[in-house]
C-alpha positions as CSV (number, residue, x, y, z in Angstrom):
1,X,-1.7,-23.5,-53.5
2,X,0.4,-20.9,-55.7
3,X,-1.0,-17.4,-56.3
4,X,-0.8,-15.8,-59.5
5,X,1.4,-12.9,-59.5
6,X,-1.3,-10.8,-61.1
7,X,-3.6,-11.4,-58.6
8,X,-0.9,-10.6,-55.7
9,X,-0.3,-7.3,-57.5
10,X,-3.9,-6.7,-57.4
11,X,-4.7,-7.5,-54.0
12,X,-1.5,-5.1,-52.9
13,X,-2.7,-2.4,-55.4
14,X,-6.5,-2.8,-53.4
15,X,-5.0,-2.4,-49.9
16,X,-2.9,0.7,-50.6
17,X,-6.1,2.2,-52.8
18,X,-8.2,1.5,-50.0
19,X,-6.0,2.7,-47.4
20,X,-5.3,6.1,-49.1
21,X,-9.2,6.4,-49.3
22,X,-9.5,5.6,-45.6
23,X,-6.5,8.5,-45.3
24,X,-8.6,10.9,-46.9
25,X,-11.9,10.0,-45.4
26,X,-10.6,10.1,-41.8
27,X,-7.4,12.8,-41.8
28,X,-8.7,15.3,-44.5
29,X,-12.4,14.7,-44.0
30,X,-12.6,14.8,-47.8
31,X,-13.6,11.3,-49.5
32,X,-12.8,11.5,-53.2
33,X,-15.3,8.4,-54.2
34,X,-19.0,7.5,-52.7
35,X,-19.6,5.1,-50.2
36,X,-20.9,2.6,-52.8
37,X,-17.0,2.5,-55.1
38,X,-15.6,2.2,-51.5
39,X,-17.8,-0.9,-50.8
40,X,-17.1,-2.4,-53.8
41,X,-13.5,-2.2,-53.5
42,X,-13.6,-3.7,-50.0
43,X,-15.8,-6.3,-51.8
44,X,-13.6,-7.4,-54.0
45,X,-10.5,-7.5,-51.6
46,X,-12.6,-9.7,-49.5
47,X,-13.4,-12.0,-52.7
48,X,-9.6,-12.2,-53.4
49,X,-8.4,-13.2,-50.2
50,X,-11.4,-15.7,-49.7
51,X,-10.3,-17.3,-53.1
52,X,-6.3,-16.9,-51.8
53,X,-6.4,-16.9,-47.7
54,X,-2.5,-17.7,-47.9
55,X,-2.6,-14.0,-49.1
56,X,-4.1,-12.5,-46.0
57,X,-1.5,-10.3,-44.1
58,X,-2.6,-8.4,-40.5
59,X,-2.6,-5.3,-41.6
60,X,-4.9,-5.7,-44.8
61,X,-8.1,-3.9,-44.7
62,X,-10.4,-6.7,-44.0
63,X,-8.4,-7.6,-40.6
64,X,-9.8,-5.0,-38.5
65,X,-11.8,-8.0,-36.5
66,X,-10.4,-11.2,-36.5
67,X,-9.3,-11.6,-33.0
68,X,-10.8,-14.3,-30.5
69,X,-12.5,-12.9,-27.4
70,X,-9.7,-12.3,-24.5
71,X,-10.3,-13.6,-21.1
72,X,-8.1,-11.2,-19.8
73,X,-5.9,-8.0,-20.9
74,X,-1.7,-8.3,-21.1
75,X,0.1,-5.7,-19.3
76,X,2.3,-3.5,-21.5
77,X,5.0,-1.2,-20.2
78,X,5.3,2.2,-21.8
79,X,8.8,2.8,-23.0
80,X,8.4,6.7,-22.0
81,X,5.9,7.1,-19.3
82,X,2.5,8.5,-20.3
83,X,2.5,11.6,-17.7
84,X,-1.1,13.0,-16.8
85,X,-0.8,17.1,-17.2
86,X,-1.2,19.5,-14.4
87,X,-4.6,21.5,-14.7
88,X,-5.0,25.5,-14.8
89,X,-8.3,26.9,-14.1
90,X,-7.0,30.2,-14.3
91,X,-5.4,33.2,-16.3
92,X,-2.9,33.4,-13.5
93,X,-2.1,30.1,-13.1
94,X,-1.3,30.1,-17.0
95,X,0.9,32.7,-16.9
96,X,2.7,31.5,-13.6
97,X,3.4,28.3,-15.9
98,X,4.6,30.8,-18.5
99,X,7.0,32.6,-16.5
100,X,8.4,29.2,-14.8
101,X,9.3,27.9,-18.1
102,X,10.6,31.4,-19.3
103,X,12.8,31.0,-16.0
104,X,13.9,27.2,-16.7
105,X,14.9,28.0,-20.1
106,X,16.4,31.5,-19.2
107,X,14.7,33.4,-21.5
108,X,13.2,36.8,-21.6
109,X,11.5,36.5,-25.1
110,X,8.3,34.7,-25.8
111,X,8.0,31.2,-26.1
112,X,6.4,29.4,-29.3
113,X,3.8,27.0,-28.0
114,X,1.4,24.5,-29.7
115,X,-2.0,24.5,-28.6
116,X,-4.9,22.0,-29.0
117,X,-8.1,21.2,-27.8
118,X,-8.3,19.0,-24.9
119,X,-10.0,15.8,-26.0
120,X,-12.5,14.2,-23.2
121,X,-11.5,10.6,-23.9
122,X,-9.1,7.7,-23.3
123,X,-5.7,8.1,-23.9
124,X,-3.7,4.6,-25.5
125,X,-0.4,4.1,-27.4
126,X,0.0,2.6,-30.9
127,X,3.4,1.0,-31.6
128,X,4.3,0.5,-35.4
129,X,7.5,-1.6,-36.3
130,X,8.3,-1.1,-39.7
131,X,5.3,0.8,-40.7
132,X,2.9,-1.9,-39.2
133,X,0.8,-1.5,-36.2
134,X,2.1,-4.3,-33.8
135,X,0.9,-3.5,-30.1
136,X,-2.0,-1.2,-28.5
137,X,-2.3,-0.2,-25.5
138,X,-4.3,1.8,-22.7
139,X,-2.6,4.7,-20.7
140,X,-3.3,2.2,-17.1
141,X,-1.5,3.7,-14.5
142,X,1.3,5.9,-16.8
143,X,4.2,3.2,-16.6
144,X,2.1,-0.1,-17.7
145,X,-1.0,-0.2,-19.7
146,X,-3.1,-3.1,-20.9
147,X,-3.0,-5.0,-24.1
148,X,-6.1,-3.6,-26.3
149,X,-4.6,-4.3,-29.5
150,X,-7.2,-6.5,-31.1
151,X,-9.7,-3.7,-30.1
152,X,-7.8,-0.9,-31.5
153,X,-7.5,-2.5,-34.7
154,X,-11.7,-2.5,-35.5
155,X,-11.3,1.7,-35.3
156,X,-11.0,2.7,-38.4
157,X,-8.9,6.0,-38.2
158,X,-6.1,4.3,-36.5
159,X,-4.3,2.8,-39.9
160,X,-2.7,-0.7,-39.7
161,X,0.1,0.3,-42.2
162,X,1.4,3.8,-42.1
163,X,1.0,5.5,-45.1
164,X,4.4,5.6,-47.4
165,X,3.0,8.2,-50.0
166,X,4.7,11.1,-48.2
167,X,7.0,10.2,-45.5
168,X,8.8,6.9,-45.3
169,X,7.5,5.7,-41.9
170,X,10.3,5.3,-39.4
171,X,11.4,1.9,-38.3
172,X,9.4,2.1,-34.9
173,X,7.1,4.8,-33.9
174,X,5.2,5.1,-30.7
175,X,2.3,7.2,-31.1
176,X,-0.2,8.5,-27.9
177,X,-3.5,9.8,-28.7
178,X,-7.1,9.9,-27.4
179,X,-9.9,7.6,-27.9
180,X,-13.5,9.2,-28.3
181,X,-16.9,9.2,-29.8
182,X,-18.5,11.6,-31.4
183,X,-21.6,13.1,-30.1
184,X,-24.1,12.4,-32.8
185,X,-22.6,8.6,-32.9
186,X,-23.4,8.4,-28.7
187,X,-26.8,9.7,-29.6
188,X,-27.1,7.0,-31.8
189,X,-25.5,4.3,-29.8
190,X,-27.4,5.0,-27.0
191,X,-31.2,5.1,-28.7
192,X,-29.7,1.9,-30.1
193,X,-29.4,0.5,-26.6
194,X,-32.5,1.4,-25.0
195,X,-34.5,-0.1,-28.0
196,X,-32.9,-3.4,-27.1
197,X,-33.7,-2.8,-23.4
198,X,-29.7,-2.4,-22.6
199,X,-29.1,1.0,-19.9
200,X,-27.7,4.0,-21.9
201,X,-24.1,5.1,-21.3
202,X,-23.7,8.3,-19.1
203,X,-21.8,10.1,-21.6
204,X,-19.7,9.6,-24.7
205,X,-16.0,9.3,-22.5
206,X,-17.8,6.5,-20.3
207,X,-18.9,4.9,-23.6
208,X,-15.3,4.8,-25.4
209,X,-13.7,3.9,-22.3
210,X,-16.2,0.7,-21.8
211,X,-16.0,-0.2,-25.7
212,X,-12.1,0.3,-25.5
213,X,-12.1,-2.4,-22.6
214,X,-14.4,-5.1,-24.4
215,X,-12.8,-8.8,-23.9
216,X,-14.8,-9.3,-27.1
217,X,-13.3,-7.2,-30.4
218,X,-16.4,-7.6,-32.0
219,X,-18.4,-5.7,-29.4
220,X,-15.9,-2.9,-30.0
221,X,-15.9,-3.1,-33.6
222,X,-20.1,-2.5,-33.3
223,X,-19.1,0.8,-31.4
224,X,-18.6,4.0,-33.6
225,X,-14.9,4.7,-31.9
226,X,-12.7,7.5,-33.2
227,X,-9.3,8.6,-32.5
228,X,-6.6,11.6,-32.2
229,X,-3.2,11.7,-32.1
230,X,-1.2,14.2,-30.2
231,X,2.2,12.7,-29.2
232,X,4.9,10.6,-29.9
233,X,6.8,8.2,-27.3
234,X,10.3,6.3,-28.7
235,X,10.8,6.9,-32.9
236,X,13.5,5.0,-34.2
237,X,14.7,6.1,-37.7
238,X,13.5,9.9,-37.4
239,X,13.5,12.9,-35.8
240,X,11.7,16.0,-35.0
241,X,12.5,19.3,-34.0
242,X,8.9,20.6,-32.7
243,X,5.8,19.6,-31.5
244,X,4.0,20.7,-34.6
245,X,6.9,18.7,-36.7
246,X,5.6,15.3,-34.8
247,X,1.9,16.0,-35.8
248,X,2.5,16.7,-39.0
249,X,4.5,13.9,-39.5
250,X,1.9,11.8,-38.1
251,X,-0.7,13.2,-40.7
252,X,1.5,12.3,-43.4
253,X,1.8,8.9,-42.0
254,X,-1.9,8.5,-42.2
255,X,-2.8,9.0,-38.5
256,X,-5.6,11.0,-37.3
257,X,-4.6,14.5,-35.8
258,X,-7.2,16.9,-34.9
259,X,-7.4,19.9,-37.6
260,X,-8.0,22.8,-34.9
261,X,-4.4,22.7,-33.6
262,X,-2.4,25.8,-33.7
263,X,1.1,27.4,-33.2
264,X,0.9,30.6,-31.3
265,X,3.6,33.1,-30.1
266,X,3.8,33.8,-26.5
267,X,1.2,33.1,-23.8
268,X,-1.4,35.5,-24.7
269,X,-1.6,34.2,-28.1
270,X,-2.1,30.7,-25.9
271,X,-5.2,32.4,-24.1
272,X,-6.6,34.1,-27.0
273,X,-7.0,30.4,-28.6
274,X,-8.5,29.4,-25.2
275,X,-11.3,31.9,-25.5
276,X,-11.7,31.0,-29.3
277,X,-12.2,27.2,-28.5
278,X,-14.7,27.7,-25.5
279,X,-16.7,29.9,-27.7
280,X,-16.9,26.7,-30.1
281,X,-16.9,24.3,-27.5
282,X,-20.9,23.7,-27.9
283,X,-20.7,23.7,-31.7
284,X,-18.1,20.8,-31.8
285,X,-18.9,17.4,-32.4
286,X,-17.2,15.7,-29.9
287,X,-16.3,16.5,-25.9
288,X,-13.4,18.7,-24.8
289,X,-13.0,20.4,-21.6
290,X,-10.2,23.0,-22.2
291,X,-7.3,23.1,-24.4
292,X,-3.4,21.8,-23.9
293,X,-0.6,24.2,-24.3
294,X,2.4,22.6,-25.3
295,X,6.2,24.3,-25.4
296,X,6.8,23.7,-29.4
297,X,10.5,23.6,-29.6
298,X,11.5,19.3,-28.2
299,X,15.0,20.5,-27.2
300,X,12.8,23.1,-24.8
301,X,10.7,20.2,-23.8
302,X,13.7,18.3,-22.6
303,X,15.3,21.1,-20.9
304,X,12.0,21.5,-19.0
305,X,11.8,17.4,-18.2
306,X,9.3,16.6,-16.1
307,X,8.0,16.2,-12.6
308,X,7.1,12.7,-10.7
309,X,3.3,13.3,-11.9
310,X,3.6,15.5,-15.3
311,X,5.5,17.1,-17.5
312,X,7.1,20.8,-17.2
313,X,6.7,21.6,-20.6
314,X,2.8,21.3,-21.3
315,X,-0.4,22.4,-19.5
316,X,-4.2,21.3,-19.3
317,X,-5.6,25.1,-19.5
318,X,-9.7,23.8,-18.4
319,X,-12.6,25.6,-19.4
320,X,-14.9,27.1,-16.5
321,X,-17.2,24.2,-14.9
322,X,-20.9,23.6,-16.1
323,X,-23.1,25.0,-13.4
324,X,-27.1,23.9,-12.8
325,X,-29.5,24.6,-9.3
326,X,-31.1,22.0,-7.7
327,X,-31.9,21.1,-4.1
328,X,-30.1,19.6,-1.1
329,X,-32.0,17.1,0.6
330,X,-30.0,16.0,3.5
331,X,-26.3,15.7,4.4
332,X,-24.7,12.6,5.0
333,X,-21.5,11.6,5.8
334,X,-19.1,9.0,4.3
335,X,-15.9,7.2,5.8
336,X,-13.4,6.8,3.4
337,X,-10.3,4.3,3.7
338,X,-7.8,6.8,5.7
339,X,-11.0,7.3,8.3
340,X,-11.7,10.9,6.4
341,X,-15.4,11.6,7.3
342,X,-16.5,13.6,4.4
343,X,-19.9,15.5,4.5
344,X,-22.0,14.5,1.3
345,X,-25.0,16.4,-0.2
346,X,-28.1,14.6,-1.2
347,X,-29.4,16.7,-3.9
348,X,-32.6,16.1,-6.0
349,X,-30.9,14.7,-9.3
350,X,-30.1,17.5,-12.0
351,X,-28.3,16.9,-15.3
352,X,-24.5,18.5,-15.1
353,X,-22.9,18.4,-18.6
354,X,-24.6,15.6,-19.7
355,X,-24.2,13.5,-16.2
356,X,-26.9,12.8,-13.8
357,X,-25.9,14.1,-10.5
358,X,-27.5,13.3,-7.2
359,X,-25.0,13.4,-5.1
360,X,-21.7,16.2,-4.3
361,X,-19.1,16.4,-1.7
362,X,-19.3,19.3,0.9
363,X,-15.3,18.3,1.7
364,X,-15.3,19.2,5.0
365,X,-16.9,21.1,8.0
366,X,-14.8,24.0,7.7
367,X,-16.4,24.5,3.9
368,X,-20.0,23.8,5.2
369,X,-19.6,26.8,7.7
370,X,-17.8,29.2,4.9
371,X,-20.3,28.5,2.4
372,X,-23.0,28.6,4.8
373,X,-24.6,25.3,3.3
374,X,-27.8,24.2,4.8
375,X,-30.0,21.4,4.7
376,X,-32.9,22.2,2.2
377,X,-30.8,24.9,0.8
378,X,-31.4,25.7,-3.6
379,X,-27.6,25.4,-4.2
380,X,-25.4,26.4,-7.6
381,X,-23.6,22.6,-8.2
382,X,-20.9,22.3,-11.0
383,X,-18.7,19.4,-11.7
384,X,-15.2,20.8,-10.9
385,X,-13.0,20.1,-13.8
386,X,-15.9,18.5,-15.8
387,X,-15.4,15.6,-13.2
388,X,-16.2,15.7,-9.6
389,X,-19.7,17.1,-8.6
390,X,-19.1,20.0,-5.9
391,X,-21.4,22.7,-4.6
392,X,-20.5,26.0,-5.5
393,X,-22.6,28.5,-3.2
394,X,-26.0,28.4,-1.9
395,X,-29.1,30.6,-3.2
396,X,-29.5,32.3,0.4
397,X,-32.2,34.3,-1.5
398,X,-34.7,31.7,-1.8
399,X,-34.3,30.5,1.8
400,X,-37.9,30.2,3.4
401,X,-37.0,29.6,7.2
402,X,-37.3,26.1,7.1
403,X,-33.8,25.3,5.8
404,X,-31.6,23.3,8.4
405,X,-27.9,24.1,10.0
406,X,-25.6,21.2,9.7
407,X,-23.8,20.1,12.7
408,X,-20.8,17.9,12.7
409,X,-21.4,14.7,14.9
410,X,-18.7,14.2,17.8
411,X,-18.9,10.8,16.8
412,X,-18.2,8.2,13.6
413,X,-21.9,7.5,12.0
414,X,-20.9,3.8,11.5
415,X,-19.0,2.6,14.5
416,X,-19.7,5.1,16.7
417,X,-16.1,6.0,17.5
418,X,-15.1,9.4,18.6
419,X,-13.6,11.6,15.8
420,X,-10.4,13.4,16.0
421,X,-9.1,16.3,13.8
422,X,-5.4,16.6,14.0
423,X,-4.1,20.2,14.3
424,X,-3.9,22.3,10.9
425,X,-6.1,19.9,9.2
426,X,-10.0,20.4,8.0
427,X,-10.7,16.7,8.1
428,X,-12.3,14.8,10.8
429,X,-11.4,11.6,10.9
430,X,-12.3,8.0,12.3
431,X,-9.5,6.4,14.1
432,X,-11.0,3.0,14.3
433,X,-9.3,0.5,11.9
434,X,-12.0,-1.9,11.8
435,X,-14.7,0.6,10.8
436,X,-16.6,-1.2,8.1
437,X,-16.9,1.4,5.3
438,X,-13.1,2.5,6.1
439,X,-12.3,-1.4,5.9
440,X,-14.4,-2.1,3.0
441,X,-12.5,0.6,1.0
442,X,-9.1,-0.2,2.5
443,X,-9.5,-4.1,1.3
444,X,-10.8,-2.5,-2.5
445,X,-8.1,-0.4,-2.7
446,X,-5.6,-3.0,-1.9
447,X,-7.0,-5.9,-4.2
448,X,-7.1,-3.4,-7.1
449,X,-5.7,-3.5,-10.3
450,X,-3.0,-0.7,-9.5
451,X,-2.5,-2.1,-6.4
452,X,-2.2,-6.1,-5.5
453,X,-4.4,-6.8,-8.4
454,X,-6.9,-9.7,-6.9
455,X,-8.5,-10.6,-10.0
456,X,-12.5,-10.7,-8.9
457,X,-12.1,-8.9,-5.8
458,X,-14.5,-5.9,-5.2
459,X,-16.5,-3.9,-2.5
460,X,-19.1,-6.5,-2.3
461,X,-16.7,-9.4,-1.4
462,X,-15.1,-7.0,0.9
463,X,-18.3,-6.5,2.9
464,X,-18.7,-10.5,3.1
465,X,-15.5,-10.8,4.2
466,X,-15.8,-8.6,7.2
467,X,-19.2,-9.5,8.1
468,X,-18.7,-12.9,8.3
469,X,-15.2,-12.0,10.1
470,X,-12.9,-13.7,8.0
471,X,-11.1,-10.6,7.8
472,X,-10.2,-7.6,10.0
473,X,-7.3,-5.9,7.8
474,X,-5.6,-6.5,4.7
475,X,-3.0,-9.0,6.0
476,X,-5.9,-11.6,7.0
477,X,-7.0,-11.8,3.0
478,X,-3.5,-14.1,2.9
479,X,-4.3,-16.3,6.0
480,X,-7.8,-17.8,4.6
481,X,-8.1,-21.1,3.8
482,X,-10.9,-22.9,1.2
483,X,-12.9,-24.0,3.6
484,X,-13.3,-20.7,5.4
485,X,-15.4,-19.4,2.0
486,X,-17.7,-21.8,1.7
487,X,-20.0,-20.1,4.5
488,X,-20.4,-16.6,1.9
489,X,-23.3,-16.0,-0.5
490,X,-22.7,-17.7,-3.9
491,X,-19.5,-19.3,-3.3
492,X,-19.2,-22.8,-4.2
493,X,-15.8,-24.7,-4.3
494,X,-14.6,-23.4,-7.5
495,X,-15.5,-19.4,-6.9
496,X,-13.6,-20.3,-3.7
497,X,-11.1,-21.8,-5.2
498,X,-10.4,-18.9,-7.7
499,X,-10.6,-16.5,-5.0
500,X,-7.6,-18.3,-3.4
501,X,-5.5,-18.7,-6.4
502,X,-6.0,-15.0,-7.0
503,X,-4.5,-14.3,-3.8
504,X,-2.1,-16.6,-4.0
505,X,-1.0,-15.1,-7.2
506,X,-0.9,-11.5,-5.8
507,X,1.7,-12.7,-3.5
508,X,4.3,-12.1,-6.3
509,X,4.2,-8.1,-7.3
510,X,6.5,-5.1,-7.4
511,X,7.7,-3.3,-4.7
512,X,5.8,0.1,-6.3
513,X,2.2,-1.8,-6.1
514,X,2.6,-3.0,-2.6
515,X,3.6,0.6,-1.7
516,X,0.2,2.1,-3.1
517,X,-1.5,-1.0,-2.3
518,X,-0.9,0.1,1.7
519,X,-2.4,3.3,1.1
520,X,-0.3,6.3,3.0
521,X,-2.0,9.4,2.5
522,X,-0.8,11.3,-0.8
523,X,0.8,8.2,-2.1
524,X,-0.6,7.4,-5.6
525,X,0.9,5.0,-8.1
526,X,3.4,7.5,-9.5
527,X,4.7,8.7,-6.1
528,X,4.8,5.2,-4.8
529,X,7.0,4.3,-8.2
530,X,9.1,7.3,-7.5
531,X,9.7,5.9,-3.9
532,X,10.2,2.6,-5.4
533,X,13.0,3.7,-7.6
534,X,14.7,5.5,-4.9
535,X,14.8,3.2,-2.1
536,X,14.7,-0.1,-3.2
537,X,13.0,-2.0,-0.6
538,X,10.5,-1.4,1.8
539,X,13.0,-1.5,4.8
540,X,14.8,1.5,3.4
541,X,12.1,3.2,2.7
542,X,10.8,2.6,6.3
543,X,14.1,4.1,8.0
544,X,14.0,7.2,5.8
545,X,13.6,10.4,7.9
546,X,11.8,13.4,6.5
547,X,14.6,15.4,5.3
548,X,15.5,12.2,3.1
549,X,12.2,11.7,1.9
550,X,12.1,15.6,0.4
551,X,15.3,14.9,-0.8
552,X,13.3,12.7,-3.5
553,X,12.6,14.8,-6.9
554,X,8.4,15.2,-6.6
555,X,8.4,14.4,-2.9
556,X,7.2,17.6,-1.1
557,X,7.0,18.2,2.8
558,X,3.1,17.6,3.0
559,X,4.4,13.9,1.1
560,X,7.2,13.3,3.3
561,X,5.5,14.2,6.5
562,X,2.5,11.2,5.7
563,X,5.2,8.7,4.6
564,X,7.0,9.3,7.9
565,X,4.0,9.3,10.0
566,X,2.6,5.9,8.8
567,X,5.5,4.0,8.6
568,X,6.4,5.5,12.5
569,X,2.6,3.9,13.7
570,X,3.5,0.8,15.3
571,X,0.2,-0.7,13.6
572,X,1.4,-0.3,10.4
573,X,4.7,-1.5,10.8
574,X,3.2,-4.9,12.1
575,X,0.9,-5.0,9.1
576,X,3.6,-5.2,6.7
577,X,5.9,-7.3,8.7
578,X,2.6,-9.7,8.7
579,X,2.3,-9.0,4.9
580,X,6.1,-9.7,4.0
581,X,5.7,-12.8,6.7
582,X,2.8,-14.3,4.2
583,X,4.9,-14.7,1.2
584,X,4.6,-11.0,-0.2
585,X,8.0,-10.8,-2.6
586,X,8.9,-8.2,-5.0
587,X,9.8,-8.8,-8.5
588,X,11.3,-5.6,-9.2
589,X,14.6,-5.7,-6.6
590,X,17.9,-6.6,-8.1
591,X,20.9,-7.0,-6.4
592,X,23.3,-4.5,-6.9
593,X,26.3,-3.1,-6.0
594,X,26.9,0.2,-3.9
595,X,26.8,3.3,-6.2
596,X,29.8,5.9,-6.2
597,X,27.4,8.7,-5.0
598,X,25.0,7.0,-3.4
599,X,23.9,8.7,-0.2
600,X,25.0,12.1,-1.7
601,X,23.1,15.1,-2.0
602,X,23.2,17.6,-4.9
603,X,22.0,21.2,-5.2
604,X,22.0,23.1,-8.7
605,X,22.0,26.9,-9.2
606,X,22.5,28.6,-12.3
607,X,22.4,27.6,-15.8
608,X,24.7,25.1,-17.2
609,X,26.8,25.6,-20.9
610,X,27.8,22.1,-21.9
611,X,24.6,19.9,-20.8
612,X,20.9,20.7,-19.7
613,X,19.8,20.5,-16.2
614,X,18.0,17.2,-16.9
615,X,21.0,15.4,-18.6
616,X,23.1,16.7,-15.6
617,X,20.3,15.3,-12.8
618,X,20.2,11.9,-15.0
619,X,24.3,11.4,-14.8
620,X,23.9,12.4,-10.5
621,X,21.0,9.8,-10.4
622,X,22.5,7.2,-12.7
623,X,25.3,7.1,-9.9
624,X,23.0,7.0,-7.0
625,X,23.0,10.5,-5.6
626,X,20.0,12.7,-4.8
627,X,19.1,16.1,-6.4
628,X,17.8,18.2,-3.4
629,X,15.8,21.2,-4.6
630,X,17.3,23.3,-1.5
631,X,20.3,24.0,0.3
632,X,20.4,22.4,4.1
633,X,23.2,20.7,6.4
634,X,22.8,17.5,5.0
635,X,23.8,18.9,1.5
636,X,27.0,17.3,0.2
637,X,27.7,19.5,-2.9
638,X,26.0,22.6,-4.7
639,X,27.1,22.9,-8.3
640,X,27.0,26.3,-9.3
641,X,26.6,27.3,-13.2
642,X,26.0,30.9,-15.0
643,X,24.1,33.2,-12.9
644,X,23.5,31.5,-9.5
645,X,20.6,32.3,-7.4
646,X,20.4,32.6,-3.3
647,X,21.1,28.9,-2.8
648,X,25.3,29.8,-3.6
649,X,25.1,32.4,-0.5
650,X,23.4,29.7,1.5
651,X,26.0,27.1,0.7
652,X,28.7,29.8,1.6
653,X,27.0,30.5,5.1
654,X,26.8,26.6,5.8
655,X,30.0,26.0,5.0
656,X,29.0,23.5,2.1
657,X,31.1,22.7,-0.8
658,X,30.7,24.4,-4.0
659,X,31.5,22.9,-7.6
660,X,31.8,24.7,-10.9
661,X,30.5,23.1,-13.7
662,X,34.0,21.8,-14.9
663,X,34.8,20.8,-11.1
664,X,31.3,18.8,-11.3
665,X,32.0,16.9,-14.8
666,X,35.7,15.9,-13.5
667,X,33.6,14.9,-10.4
668,X,31.5,12.6,-12.2
669,X,34.0,11.4,-14.8
670,X,36.2,10.3,-12.0
671,X,33.1,8.4,-10.1
672,X,32.7,6.5,-13.5
673,X,36.5,5.9,-14.3
C-alpha cells in the first residue's frame, strides 16, 4: 500500500511533537500541554499507524511495548567496563580521596568536582546509533550485562529517538544511568499488589530491579519506572571536555538527568554539598544513599585511570546509616562456603530504612567480645551502607541481669568438626569440605549466573543432591547421569534432562568465570577477570608465586596470599584436574606468540611529560609486561620521570636498571619495531 506523502509528513510531525512533549515533561518537568491534549496526539498517531502499518518504525512513541515475552536474557558485553565506586563514610576518607587525586595529577591547586545525588536503583546502559535506541542492558558484573532492551523501551523517560532540536546526535552514544521508582509511585504500586493478594515489595530498589528483569515487557510497562542518566561509555562523532559537558549534552539529546547536579571548586565544596543533600534526603521523592563526587575534567579522569574494581576519579560519599532499637532473642551460627562460621543475631523484627530486619551479622567472636553483646540485650542496629544489617552497640543501661554471655562453641554446629582459627584471623572456620551448609553454598555459588551459569540450579536443588549422596563436591555435578536424578523430589524425565543439559552447556565457559566459580577467598568477578587477563591459563595461575601475583595491578598481599594458598592445597588441585578432565573448556583462550616484554616487571616513579601514566602503562601491558607498584629484586626496569620519589633510590641500592622517559620510549619503539 502506498502511503500518501501528506500522511507520512503528518505521522512524522506527530512523532516529533510527542517526543518533544516527553522531553519537556521528563527532562524539565515543565509540560506545556494538558494530559488530554497529549493523549489526543497519541490517539491520532495510533490511528494513522493502524491505517498504514507499514509506516510504523521501532522508534515510534507507540512502540514502547511490542516485544513478545523472552525465554531468557541474552548476554551483552560492555565496550567500557561499568565499574563500581569506592565508598567513603567519613570526611577523612573524602579528604584522602582528594589528596590521592592531587598527588596523581601532580597539582596543589583545588580540583573542580561534579557532584550529584547517589541514586539507590539499578545501573543500566543504553546504546543509541544515529540517534535511535538499539540496545539496553543491565550492569551485570561490570563487564557483561543482560539484554533488557524490550523492557527499557517501556520506560517513558527514556527516549526511543534522541532529540535533534538543540544538538545533532552522535553516530554512536553509550549512556549509563540508574533505573528507579519514585517513592509515591512505589507506595501506590504496593497498595495495588496487596489489594490483589500479591506480596508487597520490600523497597523501591528491589521493585525496580525485579520490574526490569521481567521476561514479559508488558509486566515491566505496568510498573512506574524512571531513569536518571549519569555518564557515558563509548561516544563516536562527538567529544566532551568535562563531566558537566557530558550531562548537559545528554539533557539536550532528551535524556533525563538529575536536576540536583552541581559543579564545586575543591573538596570542601563537595562536603558542603553532601551536608545539604543529607538535610533534603527525606523530602526527596526517590531513594538516595549518598552523593557521588567526580573529577570534572575528563582528561584528568583519564590520567587518574582505574583500579581493578573502581575508577580513581570518582567516589561514593555515603550518608550515615539509619539506626533503630530492637532486642536480640538468640545468637546462631551460619556456615559459609569457605567454612567461615559467622555469629548471627536473631532479633525481634524491626523496620530499618524501609526494610523489615530480623537478622544481623555479628561478624566474629572478637567483635562480640569487643562490643560486649549478649543474648537478650536491647541493641542499636543499622543497615551498613544502607544495605547490610549490623549491630552497632548494646544498650547496657537497659540490662536486667537475665541476659546471657555468648560463648563460641569449639565444634561446628552442623557437622561437629572441630573449628579452627588461623593465626592473624578473627574468623573461626569449619575445616570439613563436606559440611552440609558449606557444600550447599559452594554448589550454589559454583552454579550461579556470574560463575558457571547452570540454569535452574539453586540452594534447594543443591540440598537435594547432597542429601541423596549424588554430590560431595562441585566436580561430582559433571559425573551425574539422567537416572540418578529420578529419585529426587519433583524430578520427572523432562526436568532431569533439562538439568543434565544445563550442566553440559556450562562446560563451555571463560577462564574468568571458572576462577570465580572455584571460589578462592577474596576473588570476586572483577578480580577473576583481572587474573584471567594476566595469566591466560589455569596452569599459569596455579604456578604463580605470591610476588608474581602481587605484581598484577589491583592484587594486594592478602589476595595474593589467598590465591597462592588455595592452589597449594592438594584437594583443590585435584578438584581442578577433575573439572578439566570432565570437559570444562575455555572459550576466551587464544593462541598467542610470546610478547616482547613478557615476564618483565616495570615500576614508574615521577611524572611523565610526553604521555600520561595510564598511556605508558597501556604500552607496557600491550607488550606483555607487568606494572609493579613497588621496587623489588625481581623488578627489571624503573622508569624515572620528573620529581621521582624514593623508588629511584631503592632501585639504585638494589642495582636495578633505570630508564629516563626518553630511554623508556626508545625501548618501547625498539620492541614494537
